[in-house]
C-alpha positions, -999 to 999 in steps of 0.1 A, spaced: 348 201 542 349 167 557 380 153 574 383 116 573 405 94 595 442 95 588 454 66 566 473 41 587 505 26 574 526 -4 583 563 -1 592 592 -25 599 613 -12 628 646 -23 643 660 -10 675 696 -19 680 710 -20 715 744 -25 732 758 -60 731 737 -83 753 713 -55 763 684 -80 762 704 -111 770 686 -115 803 650 -129 799 638 -104 825 651 -76 803 632 -90 773 600 -91 793 605 -56 807 611 -43 771 580 -60 758 559 -47 787 570 -12 778 565 -18 741 529 -31 747 521 -1 769 533 23 741 513 2 716 481 11 735 491 47 740 500 53 703 471 31 691 495 8 672 488 -27 660 518 -50 664 518 -77 637 552 -92 645 580 -89 669 612 -106 679 636 -97 707 672 -110 705 701 -103 729 708 -69 714 680 -60 690 642 -56 689 625 -61 656 588 -54 649 562 -48 623 537 -22 634 507 -5 620 505 32 630 491 66 620 524 75 604 561 77 607 559 103 635 538 79 656 564 52 651 593 75 659 576 90 690 566 55 702 600 39 697 617 69 713 594 65 743 601 27 745 638 32 743 639 60 768 617 42 794 637 10 790 671 27 794 659 47 824 655 14 843 693 11 843 702 48 844 684 52 877 707 27 893 744 37 887 756 5 904 738 -16 878 764 -32 854 743 -20 824 740 16 835 771 27 816 771 5 786 735 9 777 724 24 744 694 18 721 690 34 687 668 31 656 687 10 631 659 6 605 626 22 599 609 12 567 573 16 554 558 -16 539 536 -10 509 518 -43 501 504 -74 517 533 -94 501 559 -71 516 541 -73 550 540 -111 549 577 -113 538 588 -89 565 568 -108 593 584 -140 581 619 -124 582 612 -112 618 599 -146 629 629 -165 614 656 -144 631 660 -167 662 664 -197 638 689 -179 615 709 -165 645 712 -199 660 691 -192 692 669 -223 684 666 -251 660 627 -248 658 608 -215 656 582 -227 681 609 -229 708 617 -192 708 596 -175 735 605 -139 726 588 -138 692 552 -134 680 556 -165 659 544 -186 688 511 -166 688 506 -173 650 515 -210 655 490 -213 684 516 -222 710 511 -191 732 490 -159 729 508 -126 732 477 -106 739 487 -74 721 498 -91 688 473 -86 660 473 -118 639 445 -109 616 462 -90 587 492 -113 584 470 -144 587 446 -131 560 475 -134 535 470 -172 538 433 -178 543 401 -163 559 397 -196 578 419 -193 610 429 -230 610 438 -231 574 457 -198 578 477 -212 608 487 -243 588 498 -223 557 515 -197 578 536 -224 596 545 -239 562 554 -204 549 579 -200 578 598 -232 570 
């Protein structure tokens, strides 16, 4: 009997935090550093992410729901421990982070739609008037403005074209 590789699946995940948990830019960066470390450990591929003042949204390919739950539990725990270690820190008492949404995505169309939704959050919540202006989202990697090293652009970009430049133009238009 031959055992093949486990089929990987794609998930949309939302972690909801206390109000203003990620309001400080340094907190967003710390959270992403932890998320990217877990991405390597769990062997995820992150297709899209967005960090707002109180939520973290991402689209991730993983070996299954247990990998996503284990990884997000690890990210949340490690991030919250940064504040719990220092009882004098203002966030040490008010800090909470929980899984708000975990949904498996079944088709390329659903993946593309979900990535678009994640990337448009800063615009729809009024953080920015142009998507390219929001630093804490993977959209800037897709648009070619900045390269978040651990964001995998291939799958989402292939929804638009096999040619990277054509895919980038179409993707930007898709987000409008």
